[in-house]
N, C-alpha and C positions, 0 to 999 in steps of 0.2 A: 717573676722574672721568669725567665727562660729555662727550660732545660735540656741538657745534652746528653745523649745516650751514646757513650764511645764503646763498638764490640768490638775489642781487638785483644789477643792473648800474649803480644809483645809489650814488653813492660818497658821498654823505650820509648816507642812510640805511646802509650800512655803517660809518661813522663813528658815526652816533649810538648804533646798539649794540653797537661798540664800545668809547663809553667806559660803558656801560652796563652787561657783561661784566669791564670792565678789574679790577674788584680780587672777581670771583668766581672759582669753582675748576672752572668751565666753562671748554672750551677751543671757542675759536671756529673755521670754517672759511666764508670767501667766493668763494664763485662767481660768474660773470658768465652761465652757459650750462647750457643741460640736460644738453649732453656734459659737462661740468666738475661734475656735480650726481651724473648715471649713475657719472662715475666714483669719483669719493667715494663712492658708497654702494655700490659694490661693492668696495671695498676697507676698508667697514666703518669710513667715518669718521663716520658719524652716529646720534648719538643720538634727536637730534629734527632735522628741516629747519623754518626758519624760511622761510615762501614770500614775497617783496614783491612782493604784487596788483599793485605799478602797473610790474612791468616784463611789457612787451605779448608779449615773443620766444617767453617760452616756454607749455609747455600744461601747468600746475600740477596740471589733472584724471589730464591721462594718468600724468604721475608717480606722483600719489596711486596710480591706480591699479595699476602696476607691482608699490609697494611691497606692497599688500594681496595681492598674486597668489603673490609671493615667498615661502618657508618663511623664507628669510633675512632679508626686510626688513619683514615683517607686523607686528612689532613696535616698530616706528621711530616716533614721533610726530610728525605735519603741524601747523601752527602758521601760518596766516596773516598774515602784516600788511598790515592793510586798508588803504585809504585814508581819506583824510579825507571827501570824497563820490565819487558814481558807483560805488557801490558791488553789485560779479556777488553778490547774492545766493542765485545757485543754485550755487554754489561753497562754500559754506559746509558743503552737507551731506555734503560730497567727504571735508572737514579735519575732524582731532581737534579743533581749538580753533582761538582767533584773538584777536588782539591789535587793539586800533583804534589810530588817532594822534588827539592825537601821542601819543609813549611815554612810560609814565610807568613813571620807573624801577623803584618795586617792586611795581606791577599786573607787568612783564613779566618780574623775578623770580619774581615768585609764580607765574606764568602758567608759564614754566620748571618751575617747580620742583613743583609739583603735575603735571603729564604726566609728568616722571619719573615720582614717586612711584606712577601711574595702571601708568603703563609693566610696574614694579616689579610691582604685584600683581597685574595679569593675569600676568603669568608666572607666580607661583607659585600662581595658582590653575590655571592651565593644566598646568602641571607636578604639582599636587595631582590634577588630574581625570585624568590620563594616569596619573599612580600610581594610582588608584582601579582603572581599568579594565583597567591588566596586571596587578593583583591577583586581578580577577573574574577574569580569561582563564585564570590559572592555574590559580586554583577551581577552574575545570569540569572544567579540561584531567588536574588534579588526580583527578576523580570520575569522568571518564572511563573515564581508563585506571587505576583503580583495579580499576570495574566491567569491564572487558576483562582485567586481574587473576586477577579470580575464576573465570574461564569456562576456565579452562584448566590445567592441570598440566605441560603440555610446557616444561622449560624452558628450549630454544632460543626458543620462541615470546614464554616472557616476557621474555624480554632484547627483543627486537624491537618489544613492547608497551613496554618499558621508554625506550627506544632512540627510539621513536616520538614517547612523550609528552614527553620532553627538547626533542626539538626544536620542538616545537610550542611549549613553554611558554619558551624559554629562548632561542628562533632560533639557533641554531646555526651555526658554519661551521663544525666539525665532531667527529664524537663516536666514539668504538671502544670494544668491550668483548670481551676476551678471558674467553670461557668453560671450564670444565673439566667437561664430562659424566665421563667419565672418561678411563684413560691412552688409549683409540684413540680419544677424539672430546675434541678441543681445538678450538673454531672462537677465530676473531677475526672481529670483524662491524665495518665500516667505512661510516659513514653522514656525509656530507659533503651543500655546496650544491653546492659543483663536482668535476670528478672530482681525483683526485690524482695528480700525478706518480709514476712507481715508485720515485724515490729516495727519496721520502716515505714510503709504503707499508713499505718496507723500513725504515725508520728506527721507523716507528710501529708493526713488529713487532718489532723487537731494544727499545723502548721499554717496549711491553706483556710482555716475557720478563722484563726487567730486575724491572719494578714487581712480577712476580708473583713472583718469588724474591725481591724480599728482604720481600717478605707472609708467603710463606708454606713458606720454606726450601724449596722446590722449582721445580728448572727445567726444564719442559716440553722434549720436539725438537722443535724448531725444524722440519723437516722433515714433524712428525705435524698441526702447525696446516694447519687448512681454511681460507680468506679468503676473506671475502662483503664483498662492494663495493656502495654504492649511492649515487647522487649525484643531484640534482633538477637542476641547473642545466649542461646540456654547454657552455657559453659562458664557460669560463675553468679556470681550472686551480691549481690549492693546491701548494703545494710546502714545502721546509722551515723558509719564514717563520711558517708556522702555529704553531713550537714558542714563539714571542713574542707569541700571545696570549694572554690571559686564559687561565685554565683551572681544573677543577676535578676535582677525583680522589675515588675511594672506593675500597672493595673490596667484595665481592658476597658472603654470604653465607646459607647456607641451614641450617637446624636447628642454629648455630653452628658448622657446618663452611663450610669455605672453596670457593668455588665460583669465582668471578671476581674481574675490574675492572671499572671502569667511568672510562673520563676524557673531558672534553668541553671543546671551545677556544671560544670567539668574539673575535673582533676586539676588539669592544667589551668592558668591564671587567664583571665580574657583579656585582648588586649584593644587597647582606644577604638582600631577599626572591625571589632569583633562586638563591642557597645555603640556603635551607631548601627550594625547591620541588626542587630535586635531591636532596637527604638523603631528602624524604620520598617522592620515587618509587623510589630505592635500597630506602628500608626497607617500601615496599610489598610489591615485589621479592622480598624479603627473607621477609617473612609470608608 
């Protein structure tokens, strides 16, 4: 149900708008001041804001500018209710639409509906553009990573290239790879956005060993594992709550023989394209 925020200190205007919307599916919230308007905007109580241009105590242009500057509010539609005379035409270039007095019910409802439809269409367009940009970026990372992988046969270096590619293409919170070069060379590589706590490091080590054992029926000696850690940002720390993030997991095989495992975590859920990108990078390493 769409929410309409009406900014007006004129009781007659408020009653008029209430009557127009009486049998509609919209929720109307009427406020008298700029402060009340800002509170409702911050509380996500507006899909459309109706500004009564006869209210002189409110800087409508400033409110609309603030809406457009914020990612959270930039999609809110601003519609002016113009007076019968003495119209400030300069304000029209800042708002999305306007309604002239006297208020016609059908025109009023049509204006509200068209602005909501346009808002939804722009959201879809923005999402599609973002998805396309993301896909192109991931393809570029896959190509670059594939080129780097082709330039080395060092298995540890391959894993480092793979984890770098995963971090770039998926914006990971954390990833780890347990690789088994031979019985005397078992390595756990952990890469994360923030440094990890000691108990998270111990938990990742145990998690990796159990996963390795389940896949390959082999239990590496925990004391034989060499741990390498990398973190990008020092202003924070990851703890056991990382295991509540969305994750992707895969074994790493070389010439049909087990080599290691890779698991990645991200606070935001992985999409289908993210899963394909992850699988493709792991297969590139195997190849």
